[in-house]
Structure formats: structure tokens, C-alpha cells
N, C-alpha and C positions, 0 to 999 in steps of 0.2 A: 559707690558702685563696685560690685564684686568683679574681680578680674578672673578670666578663665585661661587656664593653660592647657593647650591641646598637644597631644602626642603628634609625631610626624605623620602617621596614617590618618589621624583625625584632621590635621591641617590639609593634607592632600585631598581627602574626601570633600571637605568644605570648599576648597579651591575649585575642584571639579564641578561641584554643585553651583557655585557662583557663576562659573563659565557656562554650564549647560542648563541649569535650572532644575533638572531632574534626570534620573537614570533608572533603568531596570535594576532591581536588586542583584540579579545575576551578573550584570556588568560591574557593579561595585565589588562583588566577590572576586571576579576575574582580575580587575585592575589592582585591587589591594593584594591579591595573591601574587600577581606578576611583579608588582613593585616592592612588596615587603615580605612575601612568603607567608602571609596570614591565612589561617584556615577559616572555614565558614563560621565557627563559633566565635573566634576573635573578631571577625568582621561584624557579626551580630551584636557583640558587646559594644563595639565602636559606634555602631548606628544607634543602639539604645542610649548610650551616654550622651550622644549629640542630640537625640530626640528629647531626653530629659532636660538638657541644657537649653532647649527651645530654638536651636539653630537649624534643625531639619525636621521634616515630617516623614514618618514611615507609613506608607500607604499600602503595605502588604507586598505587592509585586514590584513596587518601585519606591524610590525615596526622592524627596524634593527639598530644595532649599526652602527655608521657612516662608518666604514671601513669593514663591514662584509657582508656575504651572508646568505640567508635563507636556512635552512636545514629542509625539511619536516619531516624527521625521528625524528629529535630532537624535533620538535614541537609536534609530536605524543607522544613522551616520556613525554613531559610536560603535555599533556592531560591526560596521565595515572596518573601522580602524582596528578593532580587536581581532577580527578575522585575518587581517594582514600583518599583525604585529609580531607574530612568532612567539618567542619565549621571553620577550622583554616588553614591558608596558609602554604603550604609546604616550607621548606627551601631547596633550590636547590643549589647544590655544583658543582664546576668545574669538568669537565670530567676527569676521571682517568681510563685509559685503564686497563683491558678489558671491564669495565662497561661503558655503553653509557651515562647513566644519573644516578646520585645519588641524592636522596631527603630524607629529614627527615620529617615524617608525625607526627607532635606533638600531634594531637588528639589521634592517635593510638599508639604513642610512639614506632614507628618502622621505620627502615631505608628501603627505597625502592631502589632497584638496578634494572635498566632496561638494558637488553642486547639486542642489535639490531642484528637480524639474517637475512642477505640477502639470497635470494634463492641460494641454492648450498652450503651454509656454516653451515647447520644444525648440522652435526656430530661434527665438530670442536668446535662450540659454546656450544653444549651440554656438551662436555668434560670440557670446561672452566667453565660452570655453576656448574658442579659437584665439580670441584676443589675449586671454591670460597666458596661453602657451607662448605667444610671440614675446610677451613681456618678461617671461620667467627665465632666470639664470640658474636657479637651483634645481637639482635632480628632483623631479616632481612626478607623482603618480596621480592622475585625475580619476575620479569616480563620479558618474552621474547617477543620482538616486532618483528613480522613477516611481510614480504611483502605481503603475501596472505594466505588464509585459507588452501590451498593445502599443505603447508609446515608441517602441524601438523603430517601427516603420516610419515615424515622423522625424527621426533624428537626421540632421544634416551636418554634423560636426566633422571636420577634417582631422581633428586631434585624436590619436589613439588613446583609449581610456578603458575603464571598467564600467559596465552597465550593471546596475543593481536594482532589483524590484522585489516586492513581497509576493510570494505565491498565495494560493487560496488558504493555506494554513499559517500565514504570516511569517514563514521562513524566507529568508532573503536568498534570492537567486543571483549569482554573479556570472557575468559573461564578458569575455574580452571583446573589445570593439577596436577594429583597425582604423576606423574613420573612413569617410567618403573621400575619394580622390577626385579632384577636379582635373579634367584633361583638356 
């Protein structure tokens, strides 16, 4: 059996793909630029080498771990972490239910927890969010990833957080949520 030696950026990309399954290629460019200062051509070479090695699939707009499928909601959650990360790459961690994506934002020194809320699950996920806040001891920013803007009216969370949903052009909209106060 032939042994493969990977560079640090290749190891980082493979680790991310193992965690996430797949990513938009623009996310790969941004993460490797923030982490290693790599330009687009260097990232393309890295992807090409890993593709030839059979450990990832290049699907044009996105890349996948060799045995995984693309999850649009998870890709949106990565976009949230990138939007909030500043000039340093976020550290993305394996999924741990009920949190959809956890990332550490080193520039802000805060943990980001993204909860995905499909249409019709607003009440249940708001209760989950409120219970997470009570248990948490670390400085944490919560984000609720919604399928559509219309879900905002159904939210009943007391926890302040960010609300995020795709607009008609698939661009993510972010809105600060102060939470509902029980009197």
C-alpha cells in the first residue's frame, strides 16, 4: 500500500471535508487564504492533487470528501462562520447535536453555535436554544439558520442571537434578534 504525505493545507482541507462532507469552492479559497495565505491558484493545485489522489471530488462549484454528499444548509452555516470570522480563519468542529455547526472565532474569542431550523420546527428549536444558553459557560454567539424569512414570526426564543436566512438570490441575510421577553 502506497503511503500519502499531505501538506499542512491539504491536511486542513481533508479534515474540514471529513467534518462537513462538502464545501463551496469559494469557502475553500477563503478558509485556506485566511489560514495559510494561499492564493486561488495554489488552492486549485491543492484541490487537483487531492482529487487525483482519490480523496476528494471536485464538482465545479463545490468539493466533496470522496464518500460524502453536499449539504446546502451546512454550507450556509459555514458561510455564517466565515462572515463573522474577521481576518482569522474559524476553527470548525464536528457536528454535535442539537447544534448544527460549531466554530471557534479566534479574532472575537467566541464560540459560534449554529442551529438549523426547518419550516415547522421553530417552537421545538427555540426551546432547544434556550436550554443551551442555560447550560453554557463559555462566551457563545448563537445563530438560527432559517429556511426563509417568514419563519421569523414563529420564533419564540428568549435567547438573543443572530437570525440568518437566504434571500431570493440565495444570499444570506443576517438580523440581530433580541429574543422574546416573558413578563
